[in-house]
ZALO-582823 format. One record per residue (C-alpha): residue number from 1; x, z, y; residue in one letter; chain. Coordinates in pm, 1 decimal, padded with zeros to 6 digits. Each point is the difference from the previous one (the first is absolute). Last residue first. Layout:
<r><seq>NUM</seq><c1>X</c1><c3>Z</c3><c2>Y</c2><type>a</type><mol>A</mol></r>
...
//
This chain:
<r><seq>150</seq><c1>08856.4</c1><c3>11658.8</c3><c2>15111.3</c2><type>l</type><mol>A</mol></r>
<r><seq>149</seq><c1>00033.8</c1><c3>00361.7</c3><c2>-00099.0</c2><type>a</type><mol>A</mol></r>
<r><seq>148</seq><c1>-00115.0</c1><c3>00290.4</c3><c2>00220.3</c2><type>g</type><mol>A</mol></r>
<r><seq>147</seq><c1>-00247.0</c1><c3>00121.5</c3><c2>-00261.5</c2><type>s</type><mol>A</mol></r>
<r><seq>146</seq><c1>-00296.4</c1><c3>00033.0</c3><c2>00236.1</c2><type>r</type><mol>A</mol></r>
<r><seq>145</seq><c1>00062.6</c1><c3>-00321.4</c3><c2>00191.4</c2><type>r</type><mol>A</mol></r>
<r><seq>144</seq><c1>00071.5</c1><c3>-00169.7</c3><c2>-00332.0</c2><type>v</type><mol>A</mol></r>
<r><seq>143</seq><c1>-00367.9</c1><c3>00027.7</c3><c2>-00099.6</c2><type>d</type><mol>A</mol></r>
<r><seq>142</seq><c1>-00015.9</c1><c3>-00017.0</c3><c2>-00378.4</c2><type>p</type><mol>A</mol></r>
<r><seq>141</seq><c1>-00082.4</c1><c3>-00336.0</c3><c2>-00161.9</c2><type>f</type><mol>A</mol></r>
<r><seq>140</seq><c1>-00109.2</c1><c3>00034.2</c3><c2>-00362.2</c2><type>m</type><mol>A</mol></r>
<r><seq>139</seq><c1>-00121.3</c1><c3>00361.2</c3><c2>00024.0</c2><type>s</type><mol>A</mol></r>
<r><seq>138</seq><c1>-00321.5</c1><c3>-00093.5</c3><c2>00182.9</c2><type>a</type><mol>A</mol></r>
<r><seq>137</seq><c1>-00113.2</c1><c3>-00220.7</c3><c2>-00289.9</c2><type>d</type><mol>A</mol></r>
<r><seq>136</seq><c1>-00041.5</c1><c3>-00349.3</c3><c2>00138.1</c2><type>p</type><mol>A</mol></r>
<r><seq>135</seq><c1>-00277.1</c1><c3>-00092.4</c3><c2>00245.0</c2><type>a</type><mol>A</mol></r>
<r><seq>134</seq><c1>-00184.1</c1><c3>-00327.2</c3><c2>-00056.4</c2><type>v</type><mol>A</mol></r>
<r><seq>133</seq><c1>00019.5</c1><c3>-00260.3</c3><c2>00275.5</c2><type>y</type><mol>A</mol></r>
<r><seq>132</seq><c1>-00151.6</c1><c3>-00343.6</c3><c2>00053.1</c2><type>p</type><mol>A</mol></r>
<r><seq>131</seq><c1>00153.5</c1><c3>-00202.2</c3><c2>00285.2</c2><type>l</type><mol>A</mol></r>
<r><seq>130</seq><c1>-00189.8</c1><c3>00046.0</c3><c2>00324.2</c2><type>p</type><mol>A</mol></r>
<r><seq>129</seq><c1>-00272.7</c1><c3>-00258.9</c3><c2>00059.1</c2><type>d</type><mol>A</mol></r>
<r><seq>128</seq><c1>00026.7</c1><c3>-00277.3</c3><c2>00260.1</c2><type>t</type><mol>A</mol></r>
<r><seq>127</seq><c1>00138.4</c1><c3>-00267.5</c3><c2>-00234.3</c2><type>g</type><mol>A</mol></r>
<r><seq>126</seq><c1>-00280.6</c1><c3>00058.6</c3><c2>-00248.1</c2><type>k</type><mol>A</mol></r>
<r><seq>125</seq><c1>00070.0</c1><c3>00232.3</c3><c2>-00285.5</c2><type>t</type><mol>A</mol></r>
<r><seq>124</seq><c1>-00001.3</c1><c3>00014.2</c3><c2>-00379.2</c2><type>s</type><mol>A</mol></r>
<r><seq>123</seq><c1>00032.7</c1><c3>00344.0</c3><c2>-00157.3</c2><type>t</type><mol>A</mol></r>
<r><seq>122</seq><c1>-00359.7</c1><c3>00069.6</c3><c2>-00103.2</c2><type>e</type><mol>A</mol></r>
<r><seq>121</seq><c1>-00072.1</c1><c3>-00357.3</c3><c2>-00113.5</c2><type>a</type><mol>A</mol></r>
<r><seq>120</seq><c1>00322.6</c1><c3>00015.2</c3><c2>-00198.5</c2><type>t</type><mol>A</mol></r>
<r><seq>119</seq><c1>00360.9</c1><c3>-00074.4</c3><c2>00085.6</c2><type>v</type><mol>A</mol></r>
<r><seq>118</seq><c1>00233.4</c1><c3>00199.9</c3><c2>-00225.7</c2><type>t</type><mol>A</mol></r>
<r><seq>117</seq><c1>-00038.6</c1><c3>-00278.1</c3><c2>-00260.5</c2><type>s</type><mol>A</mol></r>
<r><seq>116</seq><c1>00228.8</c1><c3>-00220.0</c3><c2>00211.2</c2><type>v</type><mol>A</mol></r>
<r><seq>115</seq><c1>00281.9</c1><c3>00224.7</c3><c2>-00115.5</c2><type>p</type><mol>A</mol></r>
<r><seq>114</seq><c1>00192.6</c1><c3>00173.7</c3><c2>00277.8</c2><type>f</type><mol>A</mol></r>
<r><seq>113</seq><c1>00378.3</c1><c3>-00039.3</c3><c2>00003.9</c2><type>p</type><mol>A</mol></r>
<r><seq>112</seq><c1>00007.1</c1><c3>-00339.9</c3><c2>00171.3</c2><type>g</type><mol>A</mol></r>
<r><seq>111</seq><c1>-00090.2</c1><c3>-00343.0</c3><c2>-00143.7</c2><type>s</type><mol>A</mol></r>
<r><seq>110</seq><c1>-00344.5</c1><c3>00002.1</c3><c2>00162.2</c2><type>t</type><mol>A</mol></r>
<r><seq>109</seq><c1>00183.0</c1><c3>00095.4</c3><c2>00317.3</c2><type>s</type><mol>A</mol></r>
<r><seq>108</seq><c1>-00115.4</c1><c3>00307.5</c3><c2>00189.8</c2><type>l</type><mol>A</mol></r>
<r><seq>107</seq><c1>00314.2</c1><c3>00201.0</c3><c2>-00079.0</c2><type>l</type><mol>A</mol></r>
<r><seq>106</seq><c1>00229.4</c1><c3>-00295.2</c3><c2>00067.9</c2><type>i</type><mol>A</mol></r>
<r><seq>105</seq><c1>-00151.6</c1><c3>-00084.0</c3><c2>00336.2</c2><type>g</type><mol>A</mol></r>
<r><seq>104</seq><c1>-00019.2</c1><c3>00372.0</c3><c2>00071.8</c2><type>m</type><mol>A</mol></r>
<r><seq>103</seq><c1>00374.7</c1><c3>00029.7</c3><c2>-00051.0</c2><type>h</type><mol>A</mol></r>
<r><seq>102</seq><c1>00100.2</c1><c3>-00283.7</c3><c2>00233.9</c2><type>h</type><mol>A</mol></r>
<r><seq>101</seq><c1>-00270.3</c1><c3>00041.4</c3><c2>00262.1</c2><type>d</type><mol>A</mol></r>
<r><seq>100</seq><c1>00057.7</c1><c3>00372.8</c3><c2>00016.6</c2><type>a</type><mol>A</mol></r>
<r><seq>99</seq><c1>00381.6</c1><c3>-00001.6</c3><c2>00008.5</c2><type>h</type><mol>A</mol></r>
<r><seq>98</seq><c1>00172.0</c1><c3>-00259.5</c3><c2>00216.7</c2><type>d</type><mol>A</mol></r>
<r><seq>97</seq><c1>-00281.8</c1><c3>-00121.3</c3><c2>00223.5</c2><type>k</type><mol>A</mol></r>
<r><seq>96</seq><c1>-00221.5</c1><c3>00308.5</c3><c2>00015.8</c2><type>w</type><mol>A</mol></r>
<r><seq>95</seq><c1>00289.2</c1><c3>00247.2</c3><c2>00018.7</c2><type>w</type><mol>A</mol></r>
<r><seq>94</seq><c1>00187.9</c1><c3>-00216.5</c3><c2>00249.6</c2><type>a</type><mol>A</mol></r>
<r><seq>93</seq><c1>-00305.1</c1><c3>-00001.2</c3><c2>00228.1</c2><type>s</type><mol>A</mol></r>
<r><seq>92</seq><c1>-00032.0</c1><c3>00372.6</c3><c2>-00051.1</c2><type>l</type><mol>A</mol></r>
<r><seq>91</seq><c1>00355.7</c1><c3>00066.7</c3><c2>00107.5</c2><type>g</type><mol>A</mol></r>
<r><seq>90</seq><c1>00041.6</c1><c3>-00249.7</c3><c2>00281.2</c2><type>l</type><mol>A</mol></r>
<r><seq>89</seq><c1>00003.6</c1><c3>00196.9</c3><c2>00325.2</c2><type>a</type><mol>A</mol></r>
<r><seq>88</seq><c1>-00110.8</c1><c3>00353.6</c3><c2>-00076.2</c2><type>p</type><mol>A</mol></r>
<r><seq>87</seq><c1>00240.5</c1><c3>00045.7</c3><c2>-00292.7</c2><type>d</type><mol>A</mol></r>
<r><seq>86</seq><c1>-00117.9</c1><c3>00325.6</c3><c2>-00161.3</c2><type>l</type><mol>A</mol></r>
<r><seq>85</seq><c1>-00268.7</c1><c3>-00180.9</c3><c2>-00197.7</c2><type>r</type><mol>A</mol></r>
<r><seq>84</seq><c1>00284.9</c1><c3>-00181.0</c3><c2>-00176.7</c2><type>l</type><mol>A</mol></r>
<r><seq>83</seq><c1>00120.9</c1><c3>00302.6</c3><c2>-00194.1</c2><type>v</type><mol>A</mol></r>
<r><seq>82</seq><c1>-00336.9</c1><c3>00125.0</c3><c2>-00127.9</c2><type>e</type><mol>A</mol></r>
<r><seq>81</seq><c1>-00118.5</c1><c3>-00357.4</c3><c2>-00060.9</c2><type>w</type><mol>A</mol></r>
<r><seq>80</seq><c1>00306.6</c1><c3>-00073.9</c3><c2>-00212.8</c2><type>a</type><mol>A</mol></r>
<r><seq>79</seq><c1>-00063.7</c1><c3>00310.5</c3><c2>-00213.5</c2><type>q</type><mol>A</mol></r>
<r><seq>78</seq><c1>-00369.4</c1><c3>-00090.5</c3><c2>-00039.3</c2><type>w</type><mol>A</mol></r>
<r><seq>77</seq><c1>00070.1</c1><c3>-00360.5</c3><c2>-00094.3</c2><type>l</type><mol>A</mol></r>
<r><seq>76</seq><c1>00266.0</c1><c3>00109.4</c3><c2>-00249.5</c2><type>a</type><mol>A</mol></r>
<r><seq>75</seq><c1>-00249.4</c1><c3>00244.9</c3><c2>-00152.4</c2><type>d</type><mol>A</mol></r>
<r><seq>74</seq><c1>-00252.7</c1><c3>-00282.8</c3><c2>-00022.5</c2><type>l</type><mol>A</mol></r>
<r><seq>73</seq><c1>00252.1</c1><c3>-00219.4</c3><c2>-00179.9</c2><type>r</type><mol>A</mol></r>
<r><seq>72</seq><c1>00098.5</c1><c3>00272.0</c3><c2>-00247.6</c2><type>c</type><mol>A</mol></r>
<r><seq>71</seq><c1>-00358.3</c1><c3>00108.3</c3><c2>-00063.9</c2><type>v</type><mol>A</mol></r>
<r><seq>70</seq><c1>-00106.2</c1><c3>-00362.4</c3><c2>-00049.4</c2><type>a</type><mol>A</mol></r>
<r><seq>69</seq><c1>00281.8</c1><c3>-00062.3</c3><c2>-00244.8</c2><type>e</type><mol>A</mol></r>
<r><seq>68</seq><c1>-00093.6</c1><c3>00312.6</c3><c2>-00195.4</c2><type>p</type><mol>A</mol></r>
<r><seq>67</seq><c1>-00372.3</c1><c3>-00086.2</c3><c2>-00031.6</c2><type>y</type><mol>A</mol></r>
<r><seq>66</seq><c1>-00230.5</c1><c3>00300.8</c3><c2>-00051.3</c2><type>k</type><mol>A</mol></r>
<r><seq>65</seq><c1>00037.6</c1><c3>00102.0</c3><c2>00366.8</c2><type>w</type><mol>A</mol></r>
<r><seq>64</seq><c1>-00190.4</c1><c3>-00311.0</c3><c2>00109.1</c2><type>w</type><mol>A</mol></r>
<r><seq>63</seq><c1>-00327.9</c1><c3>00155.6</c3><c2>-00124.2</c2><type>d</type><mol>A</mol></r>
<r><seq>62</seq><c1>-00206.1</c1><c3>-00210.5</c3><c2>00241.6</c2><type>a</type><mol>A</mol></r>
<r><seq>61</seq><c1>00176.7</c1><c3>-00298.0</c3><c2>-00153.4</c2><type>a</type><mol>A</mol></r>
<r><seq>60</seq><c1>00037.7</c1><c3>-00307.7</c3><c2>00215.6</c2><type>w</type><mol>A</mol></r>
<r><seq>59</seq><c1>-00039.5</c1><c3>-00368.9</c3><c2>-00072.1</c2><type>v</type><mol>A</mol></r>
<r><seq>58</seq><c1>00009.0</c1><c3>-00305.9</c3><c2>00222.7</c2><type>a</type><mol>A</mol></r>
<r><seq>57</seq><c1>-00095.2</c1><c3>-00367.1</c3><c2>-00003.3</c2><type>g</type><mol>A</mol></r>
<r><seq>56</seq><c1>-00202.5</c1><c3>-00003.1</c3><c2>-00321.0</c2><type>k</type><mol>A</mol></r>
<r><seq>55</seq><c1>-00062.6</c1><c3>00365.1</c3><c2>-00081.6</c2><type>g</type><mol>A</mol></r>
<r><seq>54</seq><c1>-00229.6</c1><c3>00034.6</c3><c2>00301.8</c2><type>d</type><mol>A</mol></r>
<r><seq>53</seq><c1>00178.5</c1><c3>00234.1</c3><c2>00237.4</c2><type>i</type><mol>A</mol></r>
<r><seq>52</seq><c1>-00051.2</c1><c3>-00135.5</c3><c2>00350.6</c2><type>c</type><mol>A</mol></r>
<r><seq>51</seq><c1>00262.6</c1><c3>00170.9</c3><c2>00210.4</c2><type>r</type><mol>A</mol></r>
<r><seq>50</seq><c1>00028.5</c1><c3>00302.5</c3><c2>00222.4</c2><type>r</type><mol>A</mol></r>
<r><seq>49</seq><c1>00343.3</c1><c3>00149.4</c3><c2>00065.0</c2><type>y</type><mol>A</mol></r>
<r><seq>48</seq><c1>-00102.8</c1><c3>00267.7</c3><c2>00251.7</c2><type>t</type><mol>A</mol></r>
<r><seq>47</seq><c1>-00238.6</c1><c3>00230.2</c3><c2>-00184.3</c2><type>k</type><mol>A</mol></r>
<r><seq>46</seq><c1>00172.3</c1><c3>-00031.2</c3><c2>-00338.2</c2><type>v</type><mol>A</mol></r>
<r><seq>45</seq><c1>00341.1</c1><c3>00048.3</c3><c2>00163.7</c2><type>l</type><mol>A</mol></r>
<r><seq>44</seq><c1>-00057.6</c1><c3>00286.1</c3><c2>00238.8</c2><type>f</type><mol>A</mol></r>
<r><seq>43</seq><c1>-00177.1</c1><c3>00312.2</c3><c2>-00124.9</c2><type>e</type><mol>A</mol></r>
<r><seq>42</seq><c1>-00015.3</c1><c3>-00059.1</c3><c2>-00375.5</c2><type>r</type><mol>A</mol></r>
<r><seq>41</seq><c1>00323.4</c1><c3>-00199.4</c3><c2>-00044.6</c2><type>v</type><mol>A</mol></r>
<r><seq>40</seq><c1>00203.2</c1><c3>00226.3</c3><c2>00229.8</c2><type>f</type><mol>A</mol></r>
<r><seq>39</seq><c1>-00158.6</c1><c3>00313.2</c3><c2>-00150.6</c2><type>e</type><mol>A</mol></r>
<r><seq>38</seq><c1>00088.3</c1><c3>-00126.2</c3><c2>-00347.1</c2><type>d</type><mol>A</mol></r>
<r><seq>37</seq><c1>00355.1</c1><c3>-00087.0</c3><c2>00104.8</c2><type>v</type><mol>A</mol></r>
<r><seq>36</seq><c1>00038.2</c1><c3>00358.2</c3><c2>00107.9</c2><type>s</type><mol>A</mol></r>
<r><seq>35</seq><c1>00009.4</c1><c3>00227.0</c3><c2>00305.0</c2><type>g</type><mol>A</mol></r>
<r><seq>34</seq><c1>-00091.3</c1><c3>-00259.2</c3><c2>00260.9</c2><type>y</type><mol>A</mol></r>
<r><seq>33</seq><c1>00143.9</c1><c3>00035.2</c3><c2>00351.2</c2><type>f</type><mol>A</mol></r>
<r><seq>32</seq><c1>00339.0</c1><c3>00097.6</c3><c2>-00134.8</c2><type>p</type><mol>A</mol></r>
<r><seq>31</seq><c1>00168.0</c1><c3>00284.6</c3><c2>00187.8</c2><type>q</type><mol>A</mol></r>
<r><seq>30</seq><c1>00306.2</c1><c3>-00121.5</c3><c2>00182.5</c2><type>v</type><mol>A</mol></r>
<r><seq>29</seq><c1>00326.6</c1><c3>00172.5</c3><c2>-00076.3</c2><type>m</type><mol>A</mol></r>
<r><seq>28</seq><c1>00217.0</c1><c3>00016.6</c3><c2>00308.7</c2><type>p</type><mol>A</mol></r>
<r><seq>27</seq><c1>00293.4</c1><c3>-00239.5</c3><c2>00000.8</c2><type>p</type><mol>A</mol></r>
<r><seq>26</seq><c1>00313.8</c1><c3>00158.5</c3><c2>-00137.3</c2><type>a</type><mol>A</mol></r>
<r><seq>25</seq><c1>00237.6</c1><c3>00108.1</c3><c2>00271.7</c2><type>e</type><mol>A</mol></r>
<r><seq>24</seq><c1>00325.7</c1><c3>-00180.1</c3><c2>-00005.2</c2><type>e</type><mol>A</mol></r>
<r><seq>23</seq><c1>00316.0</c1><c3>00189.0</c3><c2>-00083.8</c2><type>a</type><mol>A</mol></r>
<r><seq>22</seq><c1>00289.4</c1><c3>-00174.1</c3><c2>00159.4</c2><type>t</type><mol>A</mol></r>
<r><seq>21</seq><c1>00228.3</c1><c3>-00183.1</c3><c2>-00231.3</c2><type>e</type><mol>A</mol></r>
<r><seq>20</seq><c1>00368.7</c1><c3>00067.1</c3><c2>00042.5</c2><type>e</type><mol>A</mol></r>
<r><seq>19</seq><c1>00186.8</c1><c3>-00321.9</c3><c2>00051.5</c2><type>p</type><mol>A</mol></r>
<r><seq>18</seq><c1>00150.6</c1><c3>-00148.6</c3><c2>-00314.6</c2><type>p</type><mol>A</mol></r>
<r><seq>17</seq><c1>00356.3</c1><c3>00106.1</c3><c2>-00066.4</c2><type>e</type><mol>A</mol></r>
<r><seq>16</seq><c1>00248.9</c1><c3>-00266.1</c3><c2>00093.3</c2><type>d</type><mol>A</mol></r>
<r><seq>15</seq><c1>00093.5</c1><c3>-00282.1</c3><c2>-00237.2</c2><type>g</type><mol>A</mol></r>
<r><seq>14</seq><c1>-00211.0</c1><c3>-00252.9</c3><c2>00187.8</c2><type>a</type><mol>A</mol></r>
<r><seq>13</seq><c1>00176.7</c1><c3>00095.3</c3><c2>00319.6</c2><type>g</type><mol>A</mol></r>
<r><seq>12</seq><c1>-00010.4</c1><c3>-00318.5</c3><c2>00203.3</c2><type>e</type><mol>A</mol></r>
<r><seq>11</seq><c1>00321.2</c1><c3>-00145.9</c3><c2>-00144.1</c2><type>s</type><mol>A</mol></r>
<r><seq>10</seq><c1>-00139.0</c1><c3>-00003.8</c3><c2>-00352.2</c2><type>q</type><mol>A</mol></r>
<r><seq>9</seq><c1>-00313.1</c1><c3>-00195.1</c3><c2>00099.2</c2><type>f</type><mol>A</mol></r>
<r><seq>8</seq><c1>00203.6</c1><c3>-00242.7</c3><c2>00211.2</c2><type>r</type><mol>A</mol></r>
<r><seq>7</seq><c1>00198.0</c1><c3>-00078.2</c3><c2>-00311.2</c2><type>s</type><mol>A</mol></r>
<r><seq>6</seq><c1>00365.4</c1><c3>00082.0</c3><c2>-00024.2</c2><type>i</type><mol>A</mol></r>
<r><seq>5</seq><c1>00230.9</c1><c3>-00255.7</c3><c2>-00163.0</c2><type>g</type><mol>A</mol></r>
<r><seq>4</seq><c1>00105.7</c1><c3>-00153.4</c3><c2>00332.2</c2><type>p</type><mol>A</mol></r>
<r><seq>3</seq><c1>-00064.4</c1><c3>00238.8</c3><c2>00286.4</c2><type>s</type><mol>A</mol></r>
<r><seq>2</seq><c1>-00346.8</c1><c3>00000.6</c3><c2>00152.1</c2><type>t</type><mol>A</mol></r>
<r><seq>1</seq><c1>-00119.2</c1><c3>-00163.6</c3><c2>00320.2</c2><type>m</type><mol>A</mol></r>
//
């Protein structure tokens, strides 16, 4: 019980110096599996996220790197994948549910960042085909594993 006029917070040492913080070791830096968003798209996403691209139900641009919103969303997907892959229990499930399905639904939408005109006979796919891919200039997406920046 506290004295009248003194709060419990004050009586328990709220005015004292804060306890000294112990130095915690920083978690070890984990090397990304993919070195760039381009490598992630090229080696994982277009091979794994297969959809029928017909310009009616879904669109995709093989030159995705020409569309700023697409680059931003795909970079977010890559960054989330790099973090969540390290969670062996639920990481990839959470990535699919909370990240891939959300962003890819928007990217593939006929009202998304890719114009319907990006779908041609050469870039349309059946549901079992990988998404079309055209490589960007090599300087656009440097490998962060070499530069040390992520």
